[in-house]
N, CA, C and O atoms as a GROMACS GRO file, in nm:
protein
  492
    1UNK      N    1   0.940  -4.522   3.593
    1UNK     CA    2   1.004  -4.495   3.731
    1UNK      C    3   0.913  -4.416   3.796
    1UNK      O    4   0.871  -4.453   3.906
    2UNK      N    5   0.871  -4.303   3.742
    2UNK     CA    6   0.828  -4.185   3.769
    2UNK      C    7   0.690  -4.227   3.850
    2UNK      O    8   0.656  -4.213   3.967
    3UNK      N    9   0.624  -4.288   3.732
    3UNK     CA   10   0.487  -4.340   3.772
    3UNK      C   11   0.464  -4.428   3.875
    3UNK      O   12   0.361  -4.422   3.941
    4UNK      N   13   0.571  -4.529   3.899
    4UNK     CA   14   0.584  -4.616   4.000
    4UNK      C   15   0.607  -4.544   4.144
    4UNK      O   16   0.556  -4.576   4.251
    5UNK      N   17   0.689  -4.449   4.120
    5UNK     CA   18   0.680  -4.362   4.263
    5UNK      C   19   0.567  -4.277   4.304
    5UNK      O   20   0.544  -4.244   4.420
    6UNK      N   21   0.493  -4.240   4.189
    6UNK     CA   22   0.358  -4.161   4.238
    6UNK      C   23   0.266  -4.224   4.258
    6UNK      O   24   0.171  -4.172   4.317
    7UNK      N   25   0.258  -4.379   4.211
    7UNK     CA   26   0.159  -4.448   4.266
    7UNK      C   27   0.176  -4.492   4.418
    7UNK      O   28   0.083  -4.494   4.499
    8UNK      N   29   0.330  -4.534   4.450
    8UNK     CA   30   0.356  -4.579   4.569
    8UNK      C   31   0.335  -4.460   4.669
    8UNK      O   32   0.319  -4.482   4.789
    9UNK      N   33   0.335  -4.330   4.614
    9UNK     CA   34   0.329  -4.219   4.710
    9UNK      C   35   0.177  -4.212   4.748
    9UNK      O   36   0.141  -4.188   4.863
   10UNK      N   37   0.081  -4.237   4.634
   10UNK     CA   38  -0.058  -4.233   4.659
   10UNK      C   39  -0.107  -4.343   4.748
   10UNK      O   40  -0.202  -4.320   4.823
   11UNK      N   41  -0.046  -4.471   4.744
   11UNK     CA   42  -0.086  -4.556   4.839
   11UNK      C   43  -0.061  -4.524   4.978
   11UNK      O   44  -0.154  -4.525   5.060
   12UNK      N   45   0.084  -4.488   5.016
   12UNK     CA   46   0.117  -4.424   5.140
   12UNK      C   47   0.032  -4.327   5.186
   12UNK      O   48   0.009  -4.330   5.307
   13UNK      N   49  -0.033  -4.222   5.107
   13UNK     CA   50  -0.109  -4.137   5.145
   13UNK      C   51  -0.257  -4.189   5.196
   13UNK      O   52  -0.330  -4.126   5.272
   14UNK      N   53  -0.283  -4.310   5.144
   14UNK     CA   54  -0.388  -4.388   5.182
   14UNK      C   55  -0.359  -4.459   5.334
   14UNK      O   56  -0.439  -4.463   5.428
   15UNK      N   57  -0.231  -4.511   5.333
   15UNK     CA   58  -0.195  -4.569   5.477
   15UNK      C   59  -0.201  -4.458   5.576
   15UNK      O   60  -0.255  -4.471   5.685
   16UNK      N   61  -0.145  -4.345   5.535
   16UNK     CA   62  -0.152  -4.236   5.634
   16UNK      C   63  -0.275  -4.176   5.672
   16UNK      O   64  -0.287  -4.142   5.790
   17UNK      N   65  -0.370  -4.156   5.590
   17UNK     CA   66  -0.497  -4.123   5.615
   17UNK      C   67  -0.567  -4.201   5.714
   17UNK      O   68  -0.626  -4.151   5.810
   18UNK      N   69  -0.559  -4.355   5.684
   18UNK     CA   70  -0.633  -4.432   5.792
   18UNK      C   71  -0.541  -4.435   5.916
   18UNK      O   72  -0.600  -4.465   6.019
   19UNK      N   73  -0.432  -4.414   5.926
   19UNK     CA   74  -0.338  -4.395   6.079
   19UNK      C   75  -0.414  -4.237   6.132
   19UNK      O   76  -0.451  -4.214   6.247
   20UNK      N   77  -0.420  -4.168   6.047
   20UNK     CA   78  -0.477  -4.022   6.083
   20UNK      C   79  -0.610  -4.040   6.159
   20UNK      O   80  -0.638  -3.997   6.271
   21UNK      N   81  -0.696  -4.120   6.069
   21UNK     CA   82  -0.825  -4.159   6.127
   21UNK      C   83  -0.838  -4.200   6.258
   21UNK      O   84  -0.916  -4.150   6.340
   22UNK      N   85  -0.734  -4.325   6.285
   22UNK     CA   86  -0.732  -4.362   6.417
   22UNK      C   87  -0.678  -4.283   6.509
   22UNK      O   88  -0.715  -4.298   6.625
   23UNK      N   89  -0.584  -4.188   6.478
   23UNK     CA   90  -0.531  -4.087   6.584
   23UNK      C   91  -0.641  -4.000   6.622
   23UNK      O   92  -0.663  -3.977   6.741
   24UNK      N   93  -0.711  -3.950   6.530
   24UNK     CA   94  -0.810  -3.860   6.555
   24UNK      C   95  -0.947  -3.904   6.652
   24UNK      O   96  -1.018  -3.842   6.731
   25UNK      N   97  -0.946  -4.043   6.602
   25UNK     CA   98  -1.062  -4.105   6.692
   25UNK      C   99  -0.995  -4.113   6.844
   25UNK      O  100  -1.059  -4.067   6.939
   26UNK      N  101  -0.894  -4.159   6.860
   26UNK     CA  102  -0.838  -4.162   7.005
   26UNK      C  103  -0.830  -4.023   7.067
   26UNK      O  104  -0.868  -4.003   7.182
   27UNK      N  105  -0.774  -3.916   6.982
   27UNK     CA  106  -0.790  -3.786   7.050
   27UNK      C  107  -0.941  -3.726   7.078
   27UNK      O  108  -0.962  -3.654   7.176
   28UNK      N  109  -1.032  -3.758   6.997
   28UNK     CA  110  -1.175  -3.725   7.001
   28UNK      C  111  -1.261  -3.777   7.083
   28UNK      O  112  -1.362  -3.715   7.118
   29UNK      N  113  -1.233  -3.900   7.123
   29UNK     CA  114  -1.309  -3.986   7.197
   29UNK      C  115  -1.345  -3.933   7.310
   29UNK      O  116  -1.467  -3.929   7.327
   30UNK      N  117  -1.262  -3.878   7.414
   30UNK     CA  118  -1.302  -3.848   7.533
   30UNK      C  119  -1.420  -3.719   7.516
   30UNK      O  120  -1.497  -3.699   7.611
   31UNK      N  121  -1.429  -3.638   7.397
   31UNK     CA  122  -1.526  -3.530   7.396
   31UNK      C  123  -1.664  -3.595   7.368
   31UNK      O  124  -1.760  -3.570   7.440
   32UNK      N  125  -1.674  -3.687   7.252
   32UNK     CA  126  -1.790  -3.746   7.211
   32UNK      C  127  -1.762  -3.899   7.123
   32UNK      O  128  -1.732  -3.904   7.004
   33UNK      N  129  -1.779  -4.002   7.200
   33UNK     CA  130  -1.729  -4.117   7.134
   33UNK      C  131  -1.802  -4.158   7.000
   33UNK      O  132  -1.745  -4.213   6.906
   34UNK      N  133  -1.931  -4.126   7.002
   34UNK     CA  134  -2.012  -4.144   6.874
   34UNK      C  135  -1.977  -4.056   6.754
   34UNK      O  136  -1.984  -4.094   6.637
   35UNK      N  137  -1.935  -3.928   6.797
   35UNK     CA  138  -1.886  -3.820   6.694
   35UNK      C  139  -1.774  -3.866   6.642
   35UNK      O  140  -1.756  -3.868   6.521
   36UNK      N  141  -1.674  -3.913   6.743
   36UNK     CA  142  -1.536  -3.938   6.698
   36UNK      C  143  -1.544  -4.086   6.602
   36UNK      O  144  -1.455  -4.113   6.521
   37UNK      N  145  -1.659  -4.169   6.625
   37UNK     CA  146  -1.636  -4.281   6.551
   37UNK      C  147  -1.686  -4.261   6.437
   37UNK      O  148  -1.643  -4.333   6.347
   38UNK      N  149  -1.794  -4.157   6.403
   38UNK     CA  150  -1.843  -4.114   6.293
   38UNK      C  151  -1.769  -4.057   6.197
   38UNK      O  152  -1.785  -4.078   6.076
   39UNK      N  153  -1.667  -3.967   6.259
   39UNK     CA  154  -1.570  -3.913   6.194
   39UNK      C  155  -1.457  -4.000   6.140
   39UNK      O  156  -1.403  -3.986   6.030
   40UNK      N  157  -1.429  -4.087   6.228
   40UNK     CA  158  -1.338  -4.198   6.180
   40UNK      C  159  -1.395  -4.271   6.046
   40UNK      O  160  -1.335  -4.274   5.939
   41UNK      N  161  -1.512  -4.325   6.069
   41UNK     CA  162  -1.577  -4.380   5.968
   41UNK      C  163  -1.591  -4.306   5.833
   41UNK      O  164  -1.589  -4.372   5.730
   42UNK      N  165  -1.602  -4.200   5.829
   42UNK     CA  166  -1.596  -4.104   5.716
   42UNK      C  167  -1.478  -4.108   5.664
   42UNK      O  168  -1.462  -4.130   5.544
   43UNK      N  169  -1.382  -4.088   5.746
   43UNK     CA  170  -1.243  -4.064   5.695
   43UNK      C  171  -1.196  -4.219   5.624
   43UNK      O  172  -1.131  -4.225   5.520
   44UNK      N  173  -1.229  -4.307   5.680
   44UNK     CA  174  -1.191  -4.451   5.622
   44UNK      C  175  -1.289  -4.463   5.496
   44UNK      O  176  -1.241  -4.498   5.388
   45UNK      N  177  -1.393  -4.441   5.505
   45UNK     CA  178  -1.475  -4.433   5.364
   45UNK      C  179  -1.404  -4.352   5.274
   45UNK      O  180  -1.384  -4.397   5.162
   46UNK      N  181  -1.359  -4.232   5.307
   46UNK     CA  182  -1.303  -4.150   5.202
   46UNK      C  183  -1.183  -4.206   5.129
   46UNK      O  184  -1.160  -4.195   5.008
   47UNK      N  185  -1.101  -4.277   5.228
   47UNK     CA  186  -0.992  -4.323   5.192
   47UNK      C  187  -1.010  -4.426   5.081
   47UNK      O  188  -0.947  -4.422   4.975
   48UNK      N  189  -1.121  -4.538   5.120
   48UNK     CA  190  -1.167  -4.635   5.024
   48UNK      C  191  -1.193  -4.588   4.897
   48UNK      O  192  -1.142  -4.649   4.804
   49UNK      N  193  -1.273  -4.474   4.871
   49UNK     CA  194  -1.334  -4.426   4.757
   49UNK      C  195  -1.224  -4.353   4.680
   49UNK      O  196  -1.236  -4.338   4.558
   50UNK      N  197  -1.114  -4.305   4.748
   50UNK     CA  198  -1.012  -4.219   4.679
   50UNK      C  199  -0.900  -4.334   4.629
   50UNK      O  200  -0.839  -4.320   4.524
   51UNK      N  201  -0.880  -4.456   4.723
   51UNK     CA  202  -0.796  -4.532   4.673
   51UNK      C  203  -0.855  -4.641   4.536
   51UNK      O  204  -0.783  -4.683   4.446
   52UNK      N  205  -0.978  -4.664   4.549
   52UNK     CA  206  -1.034  -4.714   4.426
   52UNK      C  207  -1.052  -4.616   4.283
   52UNK      O  208  -1.045  -4.655   4.166
   53UNK      N  209  -1.072  -4.505   4.322
   53UNK     CA  210  -1.054  -4.385   4.182
   53UNK      C  211  -0.925  -4.398   4.146
   53UNK      O  212  -0.905  -4.411   4.025
   54UNK      N  213  -0.814  -4.398   4.232
   54UNK     CA  214  -0.691  -4.396   4.166
   54UNK      C  215  -0.665  -4.498   4.106
   54UNK      O  216  -0.620  -4.476   3.994
   55UNK      N  217  -0.678  -4.649   4.147
   55UNK     CA  218  -0.669  -4.749   4.101
   55UNK      C  219  -0.728  -4.783   3.958
   55UNK      O  220  -0.675  -4.850   3.869
   56UNK      N  221  -0.838  -4.727   3.958
   56UNK     CA  222  -0.925  -4.714   3.827
   56UNK      C  223  -0.845  -4.632   3.726
   56UNK      O  224  -0.836  -4.672   3.610
   57UNK      N  225  -0.786  -4.517   3.766
   57UNK     CA  226  -0.712  -4.440   3.694
   57UNK      C  227  -0.592  -4.525   3.642
   57UNK      O  228  -0.577  -4.531   3.520
   58UNK      N  229  -0.505  -4.592   3.724
   58UNK     CA  230  -0.429  -4.673   3.674
   58UNK      C  231  -0.442  -4.772   3.579
   58UNK      O  232  -0.362  -4.797   3.489
   59UNK      N  233  -0.565  -4.836   3.608
   59UNK     CA  234  -0.592  -4.934   3.520
   59UNK      C  235  -0.650  -4.882   3.365
   59UNK      O  236  -0.638  -4.950   3.262
   60UNK      N  237  -0.705  -4.767   3.371
   60UNK     CA  238  -0.710  -4.702   3.257
   60UNK      C  239  -0.596  -4.668   3.160
   60UNK      O  240  -0.588  -4.684   3.038
   61UNK      N  241  -0.507  -4.614   3.250
   61UNK     CA  242  -0.359  -4.609   3.181
   61UNK      C  243  -0.308  -4.734   3.119
   61UNK      O  244  -0.262  -4.733   3.005
   62UNK      N  245  -0.315  -4.849   3.194
   62UNK     CA  246  -0.244  -4.939   3.153
   62UNK      C  247  -0.298  -4.994   3.040
   62UNK      O  248  -0.220  -5.017   2.948
   63UNK      N  249  -0.439  -5.026   3.022
   63UNK     CA  250  -0.533  -5.044   2.943
   63UNK      C  251  -0.501  -4.960   2.805
   63UNK      O  252  -0.492  -5.015   2.695
   64UNK      N  253  -0.486  -4.827   2.825
   64UNK     CA  254  -0.443  -4.764   2.708
   64UNK      C  255  -0.332  -4.788   2.654
   64UNK      O  256  -0.321  -4.794   2.532
   65UNK      N  257  -0.236  -4.806   2.730
   65UNK     CA  258  -0.107  -4.869   2.659
   65UNK      C  259  -0.134  -5.001   2.614
   65UNK      O  260  -0.070  -5.028   2.512
   66UNK      N  261  -0.200  -5.084   2.653
   66UNK     CA  262  -0.205  -5.215   2.590
   66UNK      C  263  -0.298  -5.187   2.461
   66UNK      O  264  -0.266  -5.248   2.359
   67UNK      N  265  -0.402  -5.105   2.456
   67UNK     CA  266  -0.479  -5.060   2.347
   67UNK      C  267  -0.383  -5.003   2.237
   67UNK      O  268  -0.402  -5.031   2.119
   68UNK      N  269  -0.283  -4.926   2.275
   68UNK     CA  270  -0.196  -4.883   2.148
   68UNK      C  271  -0.116  -4.983   2.104
   68UNK      O  272  -0.071  -4.969   1.991
   69UNK      N  273  -0.079  -5.114   2.186
   69UNK     CA  274  -0.025  -5.210   2.101
   69UNK      C  275  -0.113  -5.296   2.012
   69UNK      O  276  -0.077  -5.358   1.912
   70UNK      N  277  -0.238  -5.289   2.068
   70UNK     CA  278  -0.361  -5.361   1.947
   70UNK      C  279  -0.359  -5.291   1.842
   70UNK      O  280  -0.349  -5.348   1.733
   71UNK      N  281  -0.369  -5.132   1.850
   71UNK     CA  282  -0.380  -5.068   1.700
   71UNK      C  283  -0.239  -5.071   1.636
   71UNK      O  284  -0.243  -5.056   1.514
   72UNK      N  285  -0.139  -5.083   1.678
   72UNK     CA  286   0.014  -5.120   1.636
   72UNK      C  287  -0.004  -5.244   1.561
   72UNK      O  288   0.029  -5.243   1.442
   73UNK      N  289  -0.058  -5.360   1.619
   73UNK     CA  290  -0.056  -5.493   1.570
   73UNK      C  291  -0.134  -5.511   1.462
   73UNK      O  292  -0.099  -5.582   1.368
   74UNK      N  293  -0.277  -5.432   1.468
   74UNK     CA  294  -0.381  -5.427   1.350
   74UNK      C  295  -0.326  -5.362   1.235
   74UNK      O  296  -0.359  -5.400   1.122
   75UNK      N  297  -0.231  -5.253   1.257
   75UNK     CA  298  -0.192  -5.184   1.160
   75UNK      C  299  -0.099  -5.256   1.088
   75UNK      O  300  -0.110  -5.266   0.966
   76UNK      N  301   0.007  -5.315   1.160
   76UNK     CA  302   0.109  -5.393   1.113
   76UNK      C  303   0.050  -5.516   1.024
   76UNK      O  304   0.088  -5.545   0.911
   77UNK      N  305  -0.053  -5.583   1.099
   77UNK     CA  306  -0.099  -5.702   1.018
   77UNK      C  307  -0.171  -5.645   0.888
   77UNK      O  308  -0.149  -5.700   0.780
   78UNK      N  309  -0.250  -5.543   0.895
   78UNK     CA  310  -0.310  -5.482   0.780
   78UNK      C  311  -0.192  -5.498   0.664
   78UNK      O  312  -0.214  -5.570   0.567
   79UNK      N  313  -0.065  -5.427   0.680
   79UNK     CA  314   0.038  -5.396   0.589
   79UNK      C  315   0.110  -5.520   0.544
   79UNK      O  316   0.158  -5.533   0.431
   80UNK      N  317   0.115  -5.625   0.657
   80UNK     CA  318   0.187  -5.776   0.607
   80UNK      C  319   0.095  -5.861   0.559
   80UNK      O  320   0.111  -5.906   0.446
   81UNK      N  321  -0.018  -5.897   0.635
   81UNK     CA  322  -0.096  -5.997   0.620
   81UNK      C  323  -0.230  -5.974   0.623
   81UNK      O  324  -0.289  -5.982   0.730
   82UNK      N  325  -0.300  -5.940   0.503
   82UNK     CA  326  -0.421  -5.883   0.534
   82UNK      C  327  -0.538  -5.978   0.589
   82UNK      O  328  -0.635  -5.936   0.652
   83UNK      N  329  -0.509  -6.136   0.548
   83UNK     CA  330  -0.601  -6.212   0.602
   83UNK      C  331  -0.573  -6.246   0.732
   83UNK      O  332  -0.667  -6.271   0.808
   84UNK      N  333  -0.439  -6.252   0.778
   84UNK     CA  334  -0.458  -6.230   0.947
   84UNK      C  335  -0.486  -6.104   1.010
   84UNK      O  336  -0.506  -6.097   1.131
   85UNK      N  337  -0.489  -6.011   0.940
   85UNK     CA  338  -0.563  -5.888   0.997
   85UNK      C  339  -0.712  -5.907   1.025
   85UNK      O  340  -0.769  -5.872   1.128
   86UNK      N  341  -0.773  -5.972   0.908
   86UNK     CA  342  -0.934  -6.009   0.933
   86UNK      C  343  -0.964  -6.079   1.037
   86UNK      O  344  -1.068  -6.055   1.099
   87UNK      N  345  -0.867  -6.192   1.079
   87UNK     CA  346  -0.898  -6.266   1.184
   87UNK      C  347  -0.865  -6.200   1.326
   87UNK      O  348  -0.923  -6.240   1.427
   88UNK      N  349  -0.759  -6.088   1.331
   88UNK     CA  350  -0.728  -6.043   1.446
   88UNK      C  351  -0.816  -5.910   1.464
   88UNK      O  352  -0.826  -5.860   1.576
   89UNK      N  353  -0.871  -5.862   1.368
   89UNK     CA  354  -0.941  -5.737   1.377
   89UNK      C  355  -1.012  -5.714   1.505
   89UNK      O  356  -0.976  -5.618   1.573
   90UNK      N  357  -1.112  -5.794   1.548
   90UNK     CA  358  -1.197  -5.742   1.651
   90UNK      C  359  -1.142  -5.751   1.789
   90UNK      O  360  -1.178  -5.682   1.884
   91UNK      N  361  -1.034  -5.859   1.787
   91UNK     CA  362  -0.963  -5.889   1.933
   91UNK      C  363  -0.856  -5.791   1.954
   91UNK      O  364  -0.823  -5.755   2.067
   92UNK      N  365  -0.796  -5.743   1.838
   92UNK     CA  366  -0.680  -5.663   1.863
   92UNK      C  367  -0.699  -5.527   1.909
   92UNK      O  368  -0.609  -5.460   1.960
   93UNK      N  369  -0.824  -5.485   1.890
   93UNK     CA  370  -0.868  -5.345   1.911
   93UNK      C  371  -0.963  -5.355   2.052
   93UNK      O  372  -1.005  -5.253   2.107
   94UNK      N  373  -0.983  -5.448   2.088
   94UNK     CA  374  -1.057  -5.472   2.218
   94UNK      C  375  -1.038  -5.405   2.315
   94UNK      O  376  -1.126  -5.342   2.372
   95UNK      N  377  -0.885  -5.409   2.356
   95UNK     CA  378  -0.833  -5.360   2.471
   95UNK      C  379  -0.839  -5.187   2.464
   95UNK      O  380  -0.862  -5.121   2.566
   96UNK      N  381  -0.821  -5.140   2.358
   96UNK     CA  382  -0.817  -5.004   2.314
   96UNK      C  383  -0.962  -4.941   2.328
   96UNK      O  384  -0.974  -4.830   2.380
   97UNK      N  385  -1.059  -5.004   2.288
   97UNK     CA  386  -1.186  -4.988   2.299
   97UNK      C  387  -1.227  -4.985   2.459
   97UNK      O  388  -1.284  -4.884   2.501
   98UNK      N  389  -1.204  -5.069   2.528
   98UNK     CA  390  -1.235  -5.070   2.681
   98UNK      C  391  -1.156  -4.953   2.740
   98UNK      O  392  -1.215  -4.875   2.814
   99UNK      N  393  -1.028  -4.937   2.712
   99UNK     CA  394  -0.977  -4.817   2.755
   99UNK      C  395  -0.993  -4.692   2.723
   99UNK      O  396  -0.973  -4.607   2.810
  100UNK      N  397  -1.030  -4.656   2.600
  100UNK     CA  398  -1.097  -4.524   2.554
  100UNK      C  399  -1.232  -4.512   2.604
  100UNK      O  400  -1.282  -4.400   2.602
  101UNK      N  401  -1.297  -4.606   2.646
  101UNK     CA  402  -1.447  -4.599   2.717
  101UNK      C  403  -1.429  -4.576   2.844
  101UNK      O  404  -1.505  -4.489   2.887
  102UNK      N  405  -1.337  -4.634   2.941
  102UNK     CA  406  -1.290  -4.607   3.048
  102UNK      C  407  -1.254  -4.457   3.076
  102UNK      O  408  -1.284  -4.396   3.179
  103UNK      N  409  -1.189  -4.408   2.972
  103UNK     CA  410  -1.141  -4.271   2.981
  103UNK      C  411  -1.241  -4.159   2.969
  103UNK      O  412  -1.245  -4.054   3.033
  104UNK      N  413  -1.332  -4.211   2.859
  104UNK     CA  414  -1.439  -4.132   2.829
  104UNK      C  415  -1.524  -4.117   2.949
  104UNK      O  416  -1.567  -4.005   2.977
  105UNK      N  417  -1.551  -4.215   3.020
  105UNK     CA  418  -1.644  -4.232   3.126
  105UNK      C  419  -1.596  -4.131   3.247
  105UNK      O  420  -1.674  -4.062   3.312
  106UNK      N  421  -1.441  -4.137   3.265
  106UNK     CA  422  -1.386  -4.058   3.365
  106UNK      C  423  -1.399  -3.928   3.335
  106UNK      O  424  -1.442  -3.851   3.421
  107UNK      N  425  -1.366  -3.887   3.215
  107UNK     CA  426  -1.398  -3.746   3.181
  107UNK      C  427  -1.528  -3.699   3.161
  107UNK      O  428  -1.535  -3.578   3.145
  108UNK      N  429  -1.641  -3.768   3.158
  108UNK     CA  430  -1.767  -3.737   3.180
  108UNK      C  431  -1.818  -3.678   3.331
  108UNK      O  432  -1.870  -3.573   3.369
  109UNK      N  433  -1.771  -3.817   3.402
  109UNK     CA  434  -1.789  -3.789   3.554
  109UNK      C  435  -1.694  -3.690   3.612
  109UNK      O  436  -1.745  -3.600   3.678
  110UNK      N  437  -1.555  -3.690   3.598
  110UNK     CA  438  -1.494  -3.576   3.645
  110UNK      C  439  -1.493  -3.438   3.584
  110UNK      O  440  -1.483  -3.335   3.651
  111UNK      N  441  -1.504  -3.444   3.456
  111UNK     CA  442  -1.495  -3.343   3.367
  111UNK      C  443  -1.360  -3.240   3.391
  111UNK      O  444  -1.253  -3.282   3.436
  112UNK      N  445  -1.381  -3.121   3.358
  112UNK     CA  446  -1.249  -3.006   3.387
  112UNK      C  447  -1.288  -2.899   3.444
  112UNK      O  448  -1.402  -2.855   3.447
  113UNK      N  449  -1.197  -2.857   3.489
  113UNK     CA  450  -1.195  -2.733   3.587
  113UNK      C  451  -1.176  -2.614   3.458
  113UNK      O  452  -1.077  -2.580   3.395
  114UNK      N  453  -1.289  -2.579   3.454
  114UNK     CA  454  -1.310  -2.460   3.338
  114UNK      C  455  -1.216  -2.344   3.372
  114UNK      O  456  -1.123  -2.320   3.295
  115UNK      N  457  -1.235  -2.273   3.478
  115UNK     CA  458  -1.156  -2.156   3.517
  115UNK      C  459  -1.000  -2.178   3.518
  115UNK      O  460  -0.918  -2.088   3.496
  116UNK      N  461  -0.971  -2.306   3.545
  116UNK     CA  462  -0.816  -2.320   3.513
  116UNK      C  463  -0.786  -2.349   3.406
  116UNK      O  464  -0.675  -2.304   3.377
  117UNK      N  465  -0.851  -2.427   3.297
  117UNK     CA  466  -0.830  -2.447   3.194
  117UNK      C  467  -0.866  -2.319   3.115
  117UNK      O  468  -0.840  -2.333   2.995
  118UNK      N  469  -0.910  -2.214   3.142
  118UNK     CA  470  -0.935  -2.089   3.050
  118UNK      C  471  -0.799  -2.001   3.106
  118UNK      O  472  -0.759  -1.909   3.035
  119UNK      N  473  -0.743  -2.026   3.209
  119UNK     CA  474  -0.636  -1.968   3.282
  119UNK      C  475  -0.509  -1.993   3.202
  119UNK      O  476  -0.430  -1.908   3.158
  120UNK      N  477  -0.503  -2.148   3.190
  120UNK     CA  478  -0.388  -2.180   3.115
  120UNK      C  479  -0.398  -2.142   2.955
  120UNK      O  480  -0.300  -2.150   2.881
  121UNK      N  481  -0.514  -2.105   2.916
  121UNK     CA  482  -0.532  -2.096   2.748
  121UNK      C  483  -0.487  -1.951   2.741
  121UNK      O  484  -0.433  -1.908   2.639
  122UNK      N  485  -0.506  -1.880   2.844
  122UNK     CA  486  -0.450  -1.725   2.824
  122UNK      C  487  -0.310  -1.714   2.870
  122UNK      O  488  -0.252  -1.610   2.837
  123UNK      N  489  -0.252  -1.789   2.931
  123UNK     CA  490  -0.105  -1.764   2.975
  123UNK      C  491  -0.010  -1.823   2.894
  123UNK      O  492   0.110  -1.809   2.920
   0.00000   0.00000   0.00000
């Protein structure tokens, strides 16, 4: 429930940002139409990139959940029926591989905030 509310809040933020870009364009148009249009274009581009990044993160989380189910299926099949596990092996672990690869790419690209990390470790 909290995850859905958070996702809805993020999407609402995107809609409000687009509305803000239009409002700022109207307000700044008398000063310079071209600069106001450029600012609105940058704002809408930011919203697009932000929304895609958030949806990528949501997709990674969903794939991680599905991947955990694949790990569980593979482990259960290993215990109950090892011949079935041999057939399921590459396919039951594929969602987990994709999700963990996506998470690793996100961590490589975004990284961590080192000062914040060290402050948390000390407190």
